[in-house]
C-alpha beads as a LAMMPS data file, in Angstrom:
LAMMPS data file: protein, C-alpha beads

117 atoms
116 bonds

1 atom types
1 bond types

-500.0 500.0 xlo xhi
-500.0 500.0 ylo yhi
-500.0 500.0 zlo zhi

Masses

1 110.0

Atoms # bond

1 1 1 255.373 -302.520 -260.196
2 1 1 255.183 -306.023 -261.631
3 1 1 253.740 -307.124 -264.953
4 1 1 252.780 -310.726 -265.638
5 1 1 252.102 -312.081 -269.123
6 1 1 250.804 -315.611 -269.650
7 1 1 251.141 -317.620 -272.841
8 1 1 250.766 -321.176 -274.067
9 1 1 247.032 -321.697 -273.811
10 1 1 244.984 -323.249 -276.571
11 1 1 242.742 -326.094 -277.620
12 1 1 243.800 -329.669 -276.925
13 1 1 242.104 -333.053 -276.902
14 1 1 241.542 -334.946 -273.685
15 1 1 244.681 -336.792 -272.679
16 1 1 246.900 -334.222 -274.304
17 1 1 249.390 -331.767 -272.837
18 1 1 249.995 -328.039 -272.733
19 1 1 252.723 -325.932 -271.189
20 1 1 251.811 -322.508 -269.879
21 1 1 254.393 -319.808 -269.318
22 1 1 254.241 -316.634 -267.260
23 1 1 256.851 -313.979 -267.888
24 1 1 257.317 -311.476 -265.094
25 1 1 258.837 -308.043 -265.545
26 1 1 259.553 -305.262 -263.099
27 1 1 260.940 -305.709 -259.601
28 1 1 260.979 -309.455 -259.018
29 1 1 262.422 -311.000 -255.868
30 1 1 263.464 -314.577 -255.265
31 1 1 261.222 -314.583 -252.203
32 1 1 258.121 -313.934 -254.305
33 1 1 255.614 -316.779 -254.348
34 1 1 254.282 -317.630 -257.793
35 1 1 250.886 -319.192 -258.365
36 1 1 248.643 -320.490 -261.102
37 1 1 244.897 -320.073 -260.703
38 1 1 242.060 -320.983 -263.008
39 1 1 238.475 -319.911 -263.501
40 1 1 236.115 -322.291 -265.249
41 1 1 232.934 -320.929 -266.859
42 1 1 230.408 -320.010 -264.197
43 1 1 232.728 -320.912 -261.328
44 1 1 234.983 -319.099 -258.918
45 1 1 238.705 -318.714 -259.425
46 1 1 240.565 -321.623 -257.837
47 1 1 244.204 -322.081 -256.889
48 1 1 245.891 -324.713 -259.054
49 1 1 249.555 -324.684 -258.036
50 1 1 252.063 -322.700 -255.997
51 1 1 255.844 -322.488 -255.974
52 1 1 257.991 -320.603 -253.493
53 1 1 261.296 -318.935 -254.168
54 1 1 263.020 -321.976 -252.715
55 1 1 261.189 -324.309 -255.061
56 1 1 258.624 -325.796 -252.684
57 1 1 255.432 -326.673 -254.513
58 1 1 251.807 -327.305 -253.676
59 1 1 248.949 -328.476 -255.878
60 1 1 245.200 -328.663 -255.839
61 1 1 244.014 -332.238 -255.360
62 1 1 242.335 -332.171 -258.761
63 1 1 245.636 -331.722 -260.605
64 1 1 248.107 -333.655 -258.445
65 1 1 250.129 -336.087 -260.515
66 1 1 249.115 -334.399 -263.781
67 1 1 250.354 -330.796 -263.483
68 1 1 253.846 -329.590 -262.619
69 1 1 254.784 -326.039 -261.655
70 1 1 258.345 -324.809 -262.083
71 1 1 260.162 -321.496 -262.103
72 1 1 263.284 -320.071 -263.672
73 1 1 264.399 -317.295 -261.358
74 1 1 267.110 -316.134 -263.745
75 1 1 264.494 -315.517 -266.430
76 1 1 261.680 -314.433 -264.076
77 1 1 259.428 -317.049 -265.613
78 1 1 257.094 -319.611 -264.107
79 1 1 255.721 -322.598 -265.988
80 1 1 252.789 -324.935 -265.643
81 1 1 253.200 -328.257 -267.421
82 1 1 249.773 -329.829 -267.825
83 1 1 249.572 -333.486 -268.800
84 1 1 246.685 -335.954 -269.093
85 1 1 244.322 -333.054 -269.578
86 1 1 240.620 -333.549 -268.955
87 1 1 237.611 -331.570 -270.205
88 1 1 237.094 -330.325 -266.653
89 1 1 240.473 -328.575 -266.877
90 1 1 238.908 -326.136 -269.337
91 1 1 239.294 -322.658 -267.854
92 1 1 241.073 -319.349 -268.077
93 1 1 244.421 -319.796 -266.346
94 1 1 245.942 -316.898 -264.464
95 1 1 249.450 -316.350 -263.187
96 1 1 249.859 -314.449 -259.944
97 1 1 252.719 -313.202 -257.796
98 1 1 252.386 -312.904 -254.041
99 1 1 254.674 -310.707 -251.989
100 1 1 254.846 -309.814 -248.297
101 1 1 252.906 -312.888 -247.254
102 1 1 250.229 -312.195 -249.835
103 1 1 249.555 -308.619 -248.779
104 1 1 250.679 -307.542 -252.245
105 1 1 249.349 -309.469 -255.242
106 1 1 249.846 -309.079 -258.966
107 1 1 247.856 -310.825 -261.697
108 1 1 248.273 -311.586 -265.348
109 1 1 245.527 -311.188 -267.924
110 1 1 244.903 -314.922 -268.257
111 1 1 245.186 -317.490 -271.021
112 1 1 242.383 -319.754 -272.217
113 1 1 242.791 -323.519 -272.038
114 1 1 240.114 -325.629 -273.698
115 1 1 240.140 -329.419 -273.487
116 1 1 237.818 -331.235 -275.869
117 1 1 236.410 -334.685 -275.157

Bonds

1 1 1 2
2 1 2 3
3 1 3 4
4 1 4 5
5 1 5 6
6 1 6 7
7 1 7 8
8 1 8 9
9 1 9 10
10 1 10 11
11 1 11 12
12 1 12 13
13 1 13 14
14 1 14 15
15 1 15 16
16 1 16 17
17 1 17 18
18 1 18 19
19 1 19 20
20 1 20 21
21 1 21 22
22 1 22 23
23 1 23 24
24 1 24 25
25 1 25 26
26 1 26 27
27 1 27 28
28 1 28 29
29 1 29 30
30 1 30 31
31 1 31 32
32 1 32 33
33 1 33 34
34 1 34 35
35 1 35 36
36 1 36 37
37 1 37 38
38 1 38 39
39 1 39 40
40 1 40 41
41 1 41 42
42 1 42 43
43 1 43 44
44 1 44 45
45 1 45 46
46 1 46 47
47 1 47 48
48 1 48 49
49 1 49 50
50 1 50 51
51 1 51 52
52 1 52 53
53 1 53 54
54 1 54 55
55 1 55 56
56 1 56 57
57 1 57 58
58 1 58 59
59 1 59 60
60 1 60 61
61 1 61 62
62 1 62 63
63 1 63 64
64 1 64 65
65 1 65 66
66 1 66 67
67 1 67 68
68 1 68 69
69 1 69 70
70 1 70 71
71 1 71 72
72 1 72 73
73 1 73 74
74 1 74 75
75 1 75 76
76 1 76 77
77 1 77 78
78 1 78 79
79 1 79 80
80 1 80 81
81 1 81 82
82 1 82 83
83 1 83 84
84 1 84 85
85 1 85 86
86 1 86 87
87 1 87 88
88 1 88 89
89 1 89 90
90 1 90 91
91 1 91 92
92 1 92 93
93 1 93 94
94 1 94 95
95 1 95 96
96 1 96 97
97 1 97 98
98 1 98 99
99 1 99 100
100 1 100 101
101 1 101 102
102 1 102 103
103 1 103 104
104 1 104 105
105 1 105 106
106 1 106 107
107 1 107 108
108 1 108 109
109 1 109 110
110 1 110 111
111 1 111 112
112 1 112 113
113 1 113 114
114 1 114 115
115 1 115 116
116 1 116 117
């Protein structure tokens, strides 16, 4: 079993920065793919960023050049550095772990990010 706990959310003005963290506990493997998703009010949950065990990354077009995902395998932690934040980035951000090609998925409880204009 895997537990994921996000932290680092909060209220920030447009143009500001936040750094989210996701601490994973349990049986974590270097091959696990780590993701950040977000759900804005009244919208579906969208994929924001992905990082593989080897460090390959992928980003949603809406955050490219502003967000950076990173992982510390030794500490079983994944980060999301969010810069140049916009009001439309306001959402609950979720950390997730994919295993076995996504057949097994674990989710954190989410952390609220609010960007004021």
